C-alpha positions in Angstrom: 96.7 79.3 126.9 93.2 80.8 127.0 93.1 84.4 125.6 96.8 84.3 124.9 96.2 81.8 122.1 95.4 84.8 119.9 99.2 85.5 119.9 99.9 82.1 118.4 100.7 81.7 114.8 102.0 79.0 112.3 105.1 79.6 110.3 105.5 77.5 107.2 108.9 75.9 106.3 109.1 74.8 102.7 112.4 73.0 103.0 111.0 70.9 105.9 107.4 70.9 104.4 105.9 71.6 107.9 104.5 74.3 110.1 106.4 75.7 113.1 104.2 76.8 116.0 105.2 80.2 117.3 103.5 81.5 120.4 103.8 84.2 123.0 104.2 83.9 126.7 104.3 86.6 129.4 107.5 87.4 131.3 106.0 88.5 134.7 108.2 91.3 136.1 108.4 94.3 138.4 108.8 97.2 136.0 110.1 100.6 136.8 109.2 101.9 133.3 112.7 101.6 131.9 113.7 99.1 129.2 116.8 97.1 130.2 119.7 96.8 127.9 118.7 96.8 124.2 115.4 95.0 124.7 113.3 97.6 122.7 111.6 95.0 120.5 109.5 93.4 123.2 106.2 94.9 124.2 105.7 95.6 128.0 102.3 96.3 129.5 101.8 97.4 133.1 99.3 95.4 135.2 97.0 97.9 137.0 93.6 96.2 137.0 91.9 98.6 134.7 89.8 97.3 131.8 92.3 98.5 129.2 95.2 96.9 131.1 93.3 93.6 131.3 92.6 93.7 127.5 96.2 94.5 126.7 97.5 91.6 128.9 94.8 89.2 127.6 93.0 88.8 130.9 89.2 88.6 131.0 87.4 91.7 132.2 86.4 91.7 135.9 82.9 90.2 136.5 81.4 93.6 137.3 82.8 95.2 134.2 81.3 95.5 130.7 82.8 93.3 127.9 83.5 96.4 125.9 86.1 99.0 126.7 87.2 102.0 124.8 90.5 103.6 124.2 91.0 107.2 123.0 93.4 107.5 120.1 94.7 110.5 118.3 93.2 109.1 115.1 89.8 108.6 116.7 88.1 106.1 118.9 88.4 102.4 118.4 86.6 99.7 120.2 88.5 96.8 121.7 86.3 93.8 121.9 87.1 90.8 124.2 86.1 87.4 123.0 82.8 86.0 124.2 84.5 82.7 125.1 84.7 82.0 128.9 88.0 80.9 130.3 88.0 79.3 133.7 91.6 80.4 134.5 91.1 80.0 138.3 89.7 76.5 138.1 92.3 74.0 139.4 90.7 71.3 137.3 91.1 73.3 134.1 93.7 72.3 131.6 94.7 76.0 131.1 98.1 77.2 132.2 98.1 78.3 135.8 99.8 81.7 135.0 96.4 82.9 133.7 95.2 82.7 137.2 98.3 84.5 138.5 97.7 87.4 136.0 94.1 87.6 137.1 95.2 87.7 140.8 97.7 90.5 140.1 95.1 92.5 138.3 92.7 92.1 141.2 95.5 93.1 143.7 96.5 96.2 141.7 92.9 97.3 141.4 92.6 97.0 145.2 95.9 99.0 145.7 94.5 101.7 143.4 91.3 102.0 145.3 93.1 102.2 148.6 95.7 104.8 147.1 98.6 102.5 148.0 101.0 104.1 145.6 102.6 107.4 146.6 101.9 110.3 144.4 104.7 112.2 142.7 107.1 109.4 143.4 109.1 107.8 140.5 108.3 104.3 139.4 111.9 103.4 140.3 110.9 103.7 144.0 107.7 101.8 143.6 107.9 99.5 140.6 104.7 97.8 139.5 103.9 94.4 138.1 104.0 94.2 134.4 104.1 91.7 131.5 106.7 91.6 128.7 105.5 89.6 125.7 108.1 87.0 124.7 107.9 85.1 121.4 108.8 81.4 121.6 108.9 78.5 119.2 107.5 75.1 120.1 110.5 73.5 118.3 112.7 74.5 121.2 110.5 73.4 124.1 111.9 70.6 126.3 110.5 67.1 125.9 108.8 67.1 129.3 106.9 70.4 128.6 103.3 69.9 127.9 102.1 73.5 128.4 103.8 76.8 127.7 105.5 78.3 130.7 105.5 82.0 131.7 108.9 83.4 132.6 110.0 85.3 135.6 112.9 85.4 138.1 113.2 84.6 141.8 113.5 88.2 142.9 110.4 89.5 141.1 108.4 86.5 142.2 109.5 86.9 145.8 108.4 90.6 145.8 105.1 89.9 144.1 104.1 87.2 146.5 104.9 89.5 149.4 102.7 92.2 147.9 99.9 89.6 147.3 99.9 89.0 151.1 101.5 85.7 151.0 104.1 84.3 153.4 107.1 82.2 152.5 106.8 78.7 154.1 109.8 77.1 152.4 112.9 78.7 150.8 115.0 75.9 152.0 118.8 76.2 152.1 119.7 72.6 151.2 123.2 71.3 150.7 123.4 69.2 147.5 126.9 67.8 147.2 128.3 66.2 144.1 131.6 65.9 142.4 133.0 66.9 139.1 136.4 66.8 137.3 138.3 70.0 137.0 139.4 70.9 133.5 143.1 69.9 132.9 143.2 68.1 136.2 142.2 64.7 137.6 141.4 66.2 141.0 137.9 65.7 142.2 136.2 68.9 143.5 133.3 69.0 145.9 130.7 71.5 144.7 128.1 72.8 147.2 124.8 74.0 145.8 122.4 75.8 148.2 119.2 77.9 148.0 116.2 78.0 145.7 118.1 76.7 142.7 117.4 73.3 144.3 113.8 73.9 143.5 112.4 73.9 147.0 109.9 76.8 147.2 106.5 77.1 148.9 104.6 80.2 149.7 101.0 80.7 150.6 98.5 83.0 152.2 95.6 85.4 151.4 93.9 82.9 149.2 97.0 82.1 147.1 99.4 79.2 146.9 102.7 78.6 145.1 104.5 75.3 145.1 107.6 74.4 143.0 108.9 71.4 141.2 112.3 71.0 139.6 112.9 70.1 135.9 116.3 69.0 134.9 115.8 70.5 131.5 114.8 74.1 132.5 115.0 74.4 136.3 112.4 75.6 138.8 108.8 75.4 137.7 106.2 77.1 139.9 102.6 76.0 140.1 100.1 78.7 141.1 96.7 78.0 142.7 93.9 80.1 144.0 92.7 78.4 147.2 90.4 81.0 148.7 89.3 84.6 148.8 91.7 87.5 149.2 91.4 90.4 151.6 92.7 94.0 151.4 93.7 93.6 155.1 96.6 91.4 153.9 98.0 93.7 151.3 101.6 95.1 151.8 102.9 98.6 151.1 103.9 98.5 147.5 107.3 100.2 147.4 111.0 99.3 147.0 111.8 100.2 150.6 109.0 98.0 151.9 110.0 95.2 149.5 113.6 95.3 150.8 112.4 94.6 154.4 111.3 91.2 153.1 114.9 90.5 152.4 116.2 91.8 155.8 117.3 95.2 154.4 116.5 98.7 155.7 116.5 101.0 152.8 117.8 104.0 154.8 116.6 107.6 154.5 118.6 109.9 152.2 117.2 113.2 153.5 118.8 112.5 156.9 121.9 110.8 155.3 120.9 107.4 156.7 122.5 104.6 154.7 121.2 101.2 153.9 121.5 98.6 156.7 121.1 94.9 156.5 119.8 93.1 159.6 118.3 89.8 158.3 120.7 87.5 160.0 123.0 87.4 163.1 126.1 88.0 161.1 124.4 91.0 159.3 123.3 92.4 162.7 126.9 92.2 164.0 128.2 93.9 160.8 125.7 96.7 161.2 126.7 97.0 164.9 130.3 97.6 163.8 129.1 100.3 161.4 127.2 102.1 164.1 130.0 101.7 166.7 133.5 101.1 165.2 134.9 100.7 168.7 133.4 97.2 169.0 131.5 97.9 172.2 128.1 97.6 170.6 129.0 94.4 168.8 130.2 92.9 172.1 127.0 93.7 174.0 124.9 92.6 171.1 126.6 89.2 171.1 126.0 88.9 174.8 122.2 89.4 174.5 121.9 87.4 171.3 120.2 84.5 173.2 118.6 86.0 176.3 116.5 83.4 178.1 113.6 85.8 178.6 112.8 86.5 175.0 114.8 84.7 172.3 113.2 86.7 169.5 114.4 90.1 170.8 117.6 91.9 170.4 116.9 94.5 173.1 117.8 98.1 172.2 119.3 97.2 168.8 115.8 96.7 167.3 115.2 100.5 167.6 117.1 100.8 164.4 114.0 99.7 162.4 111.9 102.8 163.2 114.9 105.2 163.5 116.6 104.3 160.2 113.5 103.9 158.0 111.6 106.5 156.2 107.8 106.8 156.2 106.7 104.0 153.9 102.9 104.4 153.8 101.4 106.6 151.2 99.4 109.7 151.9 95.7 109.0 151.8 96.2 105.2 152.1 95.3 102.8 155.0 97.8 100.1 153.8 100.4 99.9 156.5 101.6 96.2 156.5 105.3 95.6 156.1 107.3 92.3 155.8 109.4 91.6 158.9 113.1 92.5 158.2 114.5 90.5 161.1 113.5 88.2 163.9 114.7 91.0 166.2 111.8 93.4 165.8 110.6 93.7 169.4 111.6 97.2 170.6 110.6 99.6 173.3 109.4 102.2 170.7 106.3 100.1 169.8 105.2 99.3 173.4 102.5 101.0 175.4 104.7 101.2 178.5 107.4 103.1 176.7 104.9 105.6 175.4 103.6 106.2 178.9 107.0 106.4 180.5 108.2 108.8 177.8 105.2 111.1 178.4 105.6 110.9 182.2 109.3 111.7 182.2 108.9 114.5 179.6 106.1 116.1 181.7 108.3 115.9 184.8 111.3 117.3 183.1 109.4 120.3 181.8 107.8 120.9 185.2 111.0 120.7 187.1 113.3 122.5 184.6 111.2 125.3 183.1 114.3 127.5 182.6 115.9 124.9 180.2 112.7 123.9 178.5 112.8 124.8 174.8 109.8 125.5 172.5 110.6 122.2 170.7 110.2 120.2 173.9 106.9 121.9 174.5 105.8 121.0 171.0 106.7 117.3 171.5 104.6 117.3 174.7 101.7 119.1 172.9 101.7 116.7 170.0 101.8 113.7 172.3 98.9 115.2 174.3 96.8 115.7 171.1 97.4 112.2 169.8 96.7 110.7 173.2 93.4 112.5 173.7 92.1 112.1 170.2 93.1 108.6 169.3 92.9 105.6 171.7 95.2 103.5 169.5 98.0 105.9 170.0 99.0 104.5 173.4 96.9 101.2 173.1 99.4 98.9 171.5 97.0 96.0 171.3 94.3 98.1 169.6 96.8 99.4 167.0 98.1 95.8 166.3 94.5 94.6 165.9 94.0 96.9 163.0 96.6 95.9 160.3 95.2 97.8 157.2 92.1 99.1 159.0 93.4 102.0 161.1 91.4 105.2 160.5 92.8 107.4 157.8 92.5 110.5 160.1 94.7 108.8 162.7 97.3 107.8 160.1 97.4 111.2 158.6 97.9 112.8 162.1 100.9 110.6 163.0 102.3 111.1 159.4 102.1 114.9 159.9 103.8 114.7 163.2 106.5 112.4 161.7 107.0 114.9 158.9 107.5 117.8 161.4 110.0 115.8 163.4 111.9 114.9 160.3 112.0 118.6 159.2 113.5 119.5 162.6 116.4 117.2 161.9 116.9 118.4 158.3 117.1 121.9 159.7 119.6 120.8 162.3 121.8 119.2 159.7 121.8 122.2 157.4 125.3 123.8 157.5 123.8 127.4 157.5 121.3 126.7 160.2 121.3 129.2 163.1 121.2 126.4 165.6 124.2 124.1 166.5 124.6 121.5 163.8 123.5 118.0 164.9 123.6 114.9 162.6 120.7 112.6 163.0 122.9 109.6 162.2 125.2 110.4 165.0 122.3 110.7 167.5 120.8 107.4 166.3 124.1 105.5 166.6 124.8 107.0 170.1 121.3 106.0 171.2 121.5 102.4 169.9 125.0 102.0 171.3 123.6 102.7 174.8 120.1 101.2 174.4 121.4 97.7 174.1 122.2 97.8 177.8 118.6 98.4 178.9 117.5 94.8 179.3 120.1 93.9 181.9 119.8 97.3 183.7 116.0 97.1 183.8 115.8 93.5 184.9 118.4 94.1 187.6 116.4 97.1 188.9 113.2 95.1 188.9 114.9 92.3 190.8 116.2 94.8 193.4 119.9 94.4 192.6 122.2 96.8 194.6 119.2 98.0 196.6 117.4 99.6 193.7 113.6 99.6 193.3 111.5 99.6 190.1 109.9 102.9 189.1 106.4 103.8 187.9 105.2 101.3 185.3 101.5 102.4 184.9 100.1 98.9 185.4 102.1 97.4 182.5 105.1 95.1 182.3 107.6 96.3 184.9 110.7 95.4 182.9 109.5 97.2 179.8 108.6 100.4 181.7 111.9 100.2 183.6 113.7 99.9 180.3 112.0 103.2 179.1 113.2 104.8 182.3 116.7 103.6 181.6 116.6 105.3 178.2 116.2 108.6 180.1 119.0 107.7 182.5 121.3 107.1 179.5 120.9 110.6 178.1 124.1 112.1 179.5 126.0 109.1 178.0 124.2 109.5 174.7 125.2 113.2 174.6 128.8 112.2 175.1 128.5 109.6 172.3 127.1 112.3 170.0 130.1 114.6 170.7 132.5 111.6 170.2 131.0 111.3 166.7 131.9 114.9 165.8 128.8 116.9 166.8 129.9 119.4 169.4 126.6 120.2 171.1 125.6 120.6 174.7 123.6 118.0 176.7 120.4 120.2 176.4 120.5 120.1 172.6 120.9 116.4 172.6 118.0 115.9 175.1 115.7 118.0 172.9 116.8 116.2 169.7 116.4 112.8 171.4 112.9 113.6 172.5 112.0 114.6 168.9 113.6 111.3 167.7 111.6 109.2 170.1 108.4 110.9 169.1 109.3 110.3 165.5 109.9 106.6 166.2 106.5 106.3 168.0 104.8 107.8 165.0 106.6 105.4 162.6 105.3 102.4 164.6 101.7 103.6 164.7 101.8 104.3 160.9 103.0 100.8 160.1 102.2 97.2 160.9 105.1 94.8 161.1 103.8 91.4 160.1 104.8 88.9 162.8 107.0 85.9 162.5 104.3 83.3 162.7 102.2 81.7 165.4 104.8 79.0 166.3 107.6 81.5 167.1 108.3 82.3 163.5 109.9 79.1 162.4 108.8 76.2 160.3 110.2 72.7 160.2 112.8 73.6 157.6 114.4 76.1 159.9 113.5 79.0 157.7 112.4 82.3 159.4 108.9 82.8 158.0 108.3 85.8 155.7 111.9 86.9 155.2 114.3 85.8 152.5 118.1 86.0 152.7 119.4 89.4 151.6 121.7 87.9 149.0 118.6 87.1 146.9 117.7 90.8 146.6 118.0 91.6 142.9 118.7 88.0 141.9 117.8 87.1 138.3 117.7 83.3 138.8 115.1 82.3 136.3 111.9 80.6 137.3 109.0 79.4 135.2 105.3 79.4 136.0 103.6 76.4 134.4 
């Protein structure tokens, strides 16, 4: 157990005339700083990569740190000395428990996050829980016969989130069907019981120099084996927050300041259920079903995927360049992240302001001005390929600029939603739902126009993909219908008000995409041999406390 052996003790039993070995193992958790239930006796220490945290969690100091650390106490200063013994926790040939290497990796990761300012300031730990260790006392008398080394304890939810944050990607979270029979109590009837999911012990996750594989023990359940297989890079770190973690389970956390609820979009059935919430009339669900398997791009749900930037808050932290997010759905391809949509939006907005100066509002001019500034100053604003080539390496100045623009656009909607605002009240949720309900039509309308159906001709596409640019033109064509949809949802505003708010919403979505990097679905189309969608877990496992052990 390496340094954790210092927590081991022998307890003498006179009646049995023997020693009982009592030891301590870590329970590796995500901790929000609050003790659960009545568990006040156990000690919990946060993992943050500092020398003091390493000492308290029995992890050797980082190689570039001194072996002596100091802690200020009210009674004076006491010196905490780490043992001079060297523990090769990361050596796969070592006989040490593998969770020592996992604790070391978590400390390294948290130190990187701290240097890159990944945690948002003045935000509660409930919104961005951190890895921690709870000390659990165990007796060797109660270990199973097939246990040769003490196991650390965790649960499937905390492990899933931690491996995402470490930059790893799920390769196997297999949904197997294991059928067997048992006899019902007070009945001779045989009942078929279906067991499915990770309780079958089939887990594999790797990436960024880390590897987890699982075995299944009949005595205790899932046992994970951790190995360090290569160097780690900060470019593979994910945003450490609850909202970002939820995306790895197909959940959009919503945005309370604009009254946006939580949406689940991880599977086809969840997408259709969300469609019903956005449009109770059933039209959105029907169109969404029709384009579920378009031959052109099977990993897209055209128009509906706009919900990702529109319903999510700004997840990156101020002052941080960490922008990676786990993919929440296979349907992540949307116009609001494409260069052609940016250029068409700018072109149509310019043309509208020039041709209708009498109806142009100051907010529309602000949208155009902000777009101009971002376009001239930062090449990655319109250059989608350049932005995607910089997953955690975008310049801080650029990220702060788009973050500021996003904040101003959000403030516009919070003012609109205020009941005492001098302007007509407009609910952002109604505008978003009306837009998505109409946006799902763009793929068919755009491709028909590109093909010349009904004598139509494609419009300006700025040298990009014609169907993408035409789809962005269709968005502008839909504005009168979107305005009618907003009024049908209880916001009695004129078309001009909806047009202004829609332009602000689009700029806000553009800023969201440039401030985040959505990790793709894999090089082979996002699927592995098991049929699992890489990087995303079923939403039902969010918050699961199914125990797992790290051996």
